[in-house]
Structure formats: C-alpha cells, structure tokens
OpenMM code with the backbone's topology and positions (N, CA, C; nanometers):
from openmm import Vec3, app, unit

residues = "MET SER SER PRO ARG ALA ARG HIS ILE GLU PRO ARG GLY LEU ARG ARG GLU THR ALA ALA ALA TYR ILE GLY VAL SER PRO SER LYS PHE ASP GLU TRP VAL SER ASP GLY ARG MET PRO LYS PRO LYS ARG VAL ASP GLY CYS VAL VAL TRP ASP ARG TYR ALA LEU ASP LEU ALA PHE ASP SER LEU PRO SER ASP GLY GLN VAL VAL GLY TRP THR LYS ARG ALA SER".split()
positions = [
    Vec3(38.7132, 30.8112, 15.2416),
    Vec3(38.8159, 30.8300, 15.3429),
    Vec3(38.9139, 30.7129, 15.3358),
    Vec3(39.0437, 30.7426, 15.3401),
    Vec3(39.1442, 30.6368, 15.3324),
    Vec3(39.1731, 30.5815, 15.4711),
    Vec3(39.2109, 30.4571, 15.4741),
    Vec3(39.2420, 30.3931, 15.6013),
    Vec3(39.3818, 30.4338, 15.6471),
    Vec3(39.4106, 30.4206, 15.7762),
    Vec3(39.5451, 30.4530, 15.8259),
    Vec3(39.6534, 30.3695, 15.7583),
    Vec3(39.6192, 30.2518, 15.7137),
    Vec3(39.7165, 30.1651, 15.6476),
    Vec3(39.7521, 30.2148, 15.5082),
    Vec3(39.6729, 30.3026, 15.4509),
    Vec3(39.6962, 30.3509, 15.3155),
    Vec3(39.7970, 30.4656, 15.3107),
    Vec3(39.8601, 30.4967, 15.4228),
    Vec3(39.9606, 30.6039, 15.4259),
    Vec3(40.0736, 30.5750, 15.3285),
    Vec3(40.1285, 30.6824, 15.2737),
    Vec3(40.2417, 30.6696, 15.1831),
    Vec3(40.3701, 30.6529, 15.2638),
    Vec3(40.4496, 30.5557, 15.2282),
    Vec3(40.5771, 30.5317, 15.2951),
    Vec3(40.6886, 30.5606, 15.1953),
    Vec3(40.7796, 30.6499, 15.2330),
    Vec3(40.8946, 30.6803, 15.1485),
    Vec3(40.9955, 30.5667, 15.1610),
    Vec3(41.0337, 30.5036, 15.0496),
    Vec3(41.1326, 30.3954, 15.0589),
    Vec3(41.2705, 30.4491, 15.0933),
    Vec3(41.3452, 30.3742, 15.1701),
    Vec3(41.4832, 30.4124, 15.2009),
    Vec3(41.5755, 30.3693, 15.0884),
    Vec3(41.5515, 30.2519, 15.0317),
    Vec3(41.6316, 30.2013, 14.9209),
    Vec3(41.5670, 30.2365, 14.7881),
    Vec3(41.6468, 30.2936, 14.6979),
    Vec3(41.5949, 30.3355, 14.5676),
    Vec3(41.6656, 30.2616, 14.4557),
    Vec3(41.5893, 30.2139, 14.3581),
    Vec3(41.6478, 30.1538, 14.2383),
    Vec3(41.7149, 30.2629, 14.1566),
    Vec3(41.7972, 30.2239, 14.0612),
    Vec3(41.8801, 30.3164, 13.9845),
    Vec3(41.8007, 30.4315, 13.9237),
    Vec3(41.6949, 30.4018, 13.8503),
    Vec3(41.6173, 30.5061, 13.7831),
    Vec3(41.5535, 30.6017, 13.8841),
    Vec3(41.5049, 30.5467, 13.9940),
    Vec3(41.4422, 30.6282, 14.0975),
    Vec3(41.5459, 30.7123, 14.1710),
    Vec3(41.6633, 30.6540, 14.1953),
    Vec3(41.7714, 30.7288, 14.2607),
    Vec3(41.8148, 30.8461, 14.1732),
    Vec3(41.8268, 30.8227, 14.0434),
    Vec3(41.8642, 30.9302, 13.9510),
    Vec3(41.7580, 31.0400, 13.9523),
    Vec3(41.6316, 31.0009, 13.9460),
    Vec3(41.5226, 31.0988, 13.9487),
    Vec3(41.5212, 31.1743, 14.0813),
    Vec3(41.5505, 31.1062, 14.1901),
    Vec3(41.5546, 31.1699, 14.3228),
    Vec3(41.6601, 31.2801, 14.3255),
    Vec3(41.7754, 31.2547, 14.2625),
    Vec3(41.8834, 31.3530, 14.2566),
    Vec3(41.8530, 31.4604, 14.1522),
    Vec3(41.7727, 31.4249, 14.0518),
    Vec3(41.7346, 31.5228, 13.9503),
    Vec3(41.8138, 31.5154, 13.8221),
    Vec3(41.8724, 31.3979, 13.7943),
    Vec3(41.9504, 31.3802, 13.6725),
    Vec3(41.9054, 31.2542, 13.5995),
    Vec3(41.9523, 31.2394, 13.4769),
    Vec3(41.9199, 31.1191, 13.3987),
    Vec3(41.9937, 30.9989, 13.4571),
    Vec3(41.9439, 30.8770, 13.4298),
    Vec3(42.0162, 30.7581, 13.4769),
    Vec3(42.1603, 30.7514, 13.4269),
    Vec3(42.1862, 30.7941, 13.3032),
    Vec3(42.3238, 30.7890, 13.2526),
    Vec3(42.4142, 30.8892, 13.3258),
    Vec3(42.3640, 31.0081, 13.3561),
    Vec3(42.4423, 31.1059, 13.4329),
    Vec3(42.4640, 31.0547, 13.5750),
    Vec3(42.3615, 30.9928, 13.6330),
    Vec3(42.3745, 30.9337, 13.7664),
    Vec3(42.4841, 30.8275, 13.7670),
    Vec3(42.4860, 30.7417, 13.6638),
    Vec3(42.5900, 30.6384, 13.6521),
    Vec3(42.7290, 30.7021, 13.6492),
    Vec3(42.7422, 30.8120, 13.5761),
    Vec3(42.8697, 30.8841, 13.5671),
    Vec3(42.9115, 30.9334, 13.7051),
    Vec3(42.8176, 30.9922, 13.7776),
    Vec3(42.8477, 31.0452, 13.9105),
    Vec3(42.8807, 30.9346, 14.0103),
    Vec3(42.8167, 30.8179, 13.9964),
    Vec3(42.8502, 30.7039, 14.0830),
    Vec3(42.9910, 30.6557, 14.0481),
    Vec3(43.0200, 30.6472, 13.9193),
    Vec3(43.1500, 30.5999, 13.8729),
    Vec3(43.2638, 30.6897, 13.9197),
    Vec3(43.2428, 30.8224, 13.9178),
    Vec3(43.3518, 30.9124, 13.9559),
    Vec3(43.3508, 30.9491, 14.1049),
    Vec3(43.2552, 30.8941, 14.1801),
    Vec3(43.2557, 30.9115, 14.3257),
    Vec3(43.1711, 31.0258, 14.3785),
    Vec3(43.1060, 31.1017, 14.2890),
    Vec3(43.0223, 31.2111, 14.3396),
    Vec3(42.8955, 31.1584, 14.4067),
    Vec3(42.8510, 31.0413, 14.3659),
    Vec3(42.7374, 30.9742, 14.4289),
    Vec3(42.7872, 30.8403, 14.4833),
    Vec3(42.7227, 30.7899, 14.5886),
    Vec3(42.7690, 30.6647, 14.6506),
    Vec3(42.7410, 30.5430, 14.5637),
    Vec3(42.8156, 30.4391, 14.5903),
    Vec3(42.7912, 30.3103, 14.5250),
    Vec3(42.6647, 30.2498, 14.5862),
    Vec3(42.5986, 30.1600, 14.5131),
    Vec3(42.4766, 30.0992, 14.5656),
    Vec3(42.5052, 29.9901, 14.6676),
    Vec3(42.4004, 29.9493, 14.7352),
    Vec3(42.4041, 29.8317, 14.8221),
    Vec3(42.3472, 29.7168, 14.7400),
    Vec3(42.4029, 29.5986, 14.7574),
    Vec3(42.3551, 29.4804, 14.6854),
    Vec3(42.3129, 29.3766, 14.7885),
    Vec3(42.1855, 29.3439, 14.7869),
    Vec3(42.1312, 29.2473, 14.8819),
    Vec3(42.0501, 29.1450, 14.8041),
    Vec3(42.0941, 29.0200, 14.8096),
    Vec3(42.0266, 28.9113, 14.7382),
    Vec3(42.0025, 28.9451, 14.5913),
    Vec3(42.1006, 29.0058, 14.5273),
    Vec3(42.0893, 29.0390, 14.3860),
    Vec3(42.0113, 29.1662, 14.3571),
    Vec3(41.9598, 29.2300, 14.4598),
    Vec3(41.8844, 29.3542, 14.4434),
    Vec3(41.9801, 29.4716, 14.4651),
    Vec3(41.9858, 29.5618, 14.3672),
    Vec3(42.0760, 29.6763, 14.3731),
    Vec3(41.9948, 29.8006, 14.4085),
    Vec3(42.0274, 29.8615, 14.5235),
    Vec3(41.9552, 29.9805, 14.5693),
    Vec3(42.0519, 30.0838, 14.6260),
    Vec3(42.0125, 30.2093, 14.6142),
    Vec3(42.0876, 30.3201, 14.6726),
    Vec3(42.0159, 30.3657, 14.7983),
    Vec3(42.0927, 30.3911, 14.9027),
    Vec3(42.0397, 30.4395, 15.0287),
    Vec3(42.0045, 30.5879, 15.0123),
    Vec3(41.8794, 30.6219, 15.0333),
    Vec3(41.8327, 30.7598, 15.0165),
    Vec3(41.9094, 30.8569, 15.1061),
    Vec3(41.9429, 30.8137, 15.2282),
    Vec3(42.0173, 30.9005, 15.3193),
    Vec3(42.1592, 30.9257, 15.2674),
    Vec3(42.2229, 30.8223, 15.2113),
    Vec3(42.3568, 30.8388, 15.1539),
    Vec3(42.3514, 30.9319, 15.0326),
    Vec3(42.2430, 30.9230, 14.9542),
    Vec3(42.2262, 31.0141, 14.8409),
    Vec3(42.2124, 31.1577, 14.8900),
    Vec3(42.1378, 31.1772, 14.9979),
    Vec3(42.1221, 31.3119, 15.0549),
    Vec3(42.2581, 31.3689, 15.0958),
    Vec3(42.3392, 31.2893, 15.1632),
    Vec3(42.4709, 31.3360, 15.2077),
    Vec3(42.5598, 31.3701, 15.0883),
    Vec3(42.5595, 31.2843, 14.9868),
    Vec3(42.6417, 31.3086, 14.8685),
    Vec3(42.5933, 31.4342, 14.7958),
    Vec3(42.4631, 31.4502, 14.7844),
    Vec3(42.4089, 31.5679, 14.7158),
    Vec3(42.4438, 31.6955, 14.7924),
    Vec3(42.4345, 31.6899, 14.9244),
    Vec3(42.4705, 31.8057, 15.0073),
    Vec3(42.6173, 31.8438, 14.9903),
    Vec3(42.7016, 31.7466, 14.9558),
    Vec3(42.8450, 31.7714, 14.9383),
    Vec3(42.8798, 31.8308, 14.8027),
    Vec3(42.7867, 31.8285, 14.7071),
    Vec3(42.8133, 31.8863, 14.5757),
    Vec3(42.8251, 32.0375, 14.5881),
    Vec3(42.9124, 32.0991, 14.5080),
    Vec3(42.9273, 32.2445, 14.5165),
    Vec3(42.8033, 32.3169, 14.4655),
    Vec3(42.7765, 32.4317, 14.5221),
    Vec3(42.6683, 32.5178, 14.4748),
    Vec3(42.7162, 32.5935, 14.3525),
    Vec3(42.6241, 32.6471, 14.2753),
    Vec3(42.6570, 32.7234, 14.1560),
    Vec3(42.7492, 32.8395, 14.1925),
    Vec3(42.8608, 32.8491, 14.1251),
    Vec3(42.9557, 32.9560, 14.1499),
    Vec3(43.0553, 32.9278, 14.2608),
    Vec3(43.0349, 32.8206, 14.3332),
    Vec3(43.1251, 32.7846, 14.4423),
    Vec3(43.2492, 32.7175, 14.3842),
    Vec3(43.3659, 32.7639, 14.4210),
    Vec3(43.4905, 32.7053, 14.3739),
    Vec3(43.5336, 32.6006, 14.4753),
    Vec3(43.5449, 32.4766, 14.4264),
    Vec3(43.5805, 32.3656, 14.5143),
    Vec3(43.6861, 32.2819, 14.4443),
    Vec3(43.7816, 32.2356, 14.5185),
    Vec3(43.8840, 32.1470, 14.4616),
    Vec3(43.8353, 32.0040, 14.4596),
    Vec3(43.7323, 31.9759, 14.3783),
    Vec3(43.6752, 31.8414, 14.3713),
    Vec3(43.7673, 31.7501, 14.2934),
    Vec3(43.7909, 31.6309, 14.3458),
    Vec3(43.8691, 31.5305, 14.2741),
    Vec3(43.7990, 31.3967, 14.2836),
    Vec3(43.8303, 31.3119, 14.1883),
    Vec3(43.7703, 31.1782, 14.1842),
    Vec3(43.8123, 31.0989, 14.3068),
    Vec3(43.7151, 31.0323, 14.3683),
    Vec3(43.7439, 30.9478, 14.4834),
    Vec3(43.8097, 30.8185, 14.4355),
    Vec3(43.8947, 30.7621, 14.5192),
    Vec3(43.9576, 30.6342, 14.4871),
    Vec3(43.8537, 30.5246, 14.4929),
    Vec3(43.8616, 30.4302, 14.4006),
    Vec3(43.7646, 30.3186, 14.3969),
    Vec3(43.8078, 30.2074, 14.4865),
] * unit.nanometer
topology = app.Topology()
chain = topology.addChain("A")
for resn in residues:
    res = topology.addResidue(resn, chain)
    for name in ("N", "CA", "C"):
        topology.addAtom(name, app.Element.getBySymbol(name[0]), res)
C-alpha cells in the first residue's frame, strides 16, 4: 500500500521536451510553434526555462480543428 505522500503531482511548469510531448509534437516542431506564436513563450526563473501547462492548454485550444478555416497569422514578437 502506498502512503498518502506518494501521490502523483502534475507539474505546472514543463521543460521543453516535456512541453512538446504534452502538446503531442516533436521538440523541433514545438520550437517552430513557439517561434511563430502558436505556442506561448517560456517563463525563465533563475536560469530555468519552463512552459506553463495552463498557457499551453489555452494555446492548444486556440489551434484550429481539422477542416476548420481560420485566418491564422503570426503573432508579433
């Protein structure tokens, strides 16, 4: 039997590879989407680069569905 302390905690901040896997794409495709604004930029805290899981959810929800026609344009940097 596992102790109550052994519960799994979902991290809010995700490293690049984990953020890409969370979205379901390769790290290089994730980098492309971050660069063109489809995914959010990371947070940098004390040299640690992480993506906010909630911000990734919002960005992913904003992506068009298959067959959906959307006037998507690159966000300004």
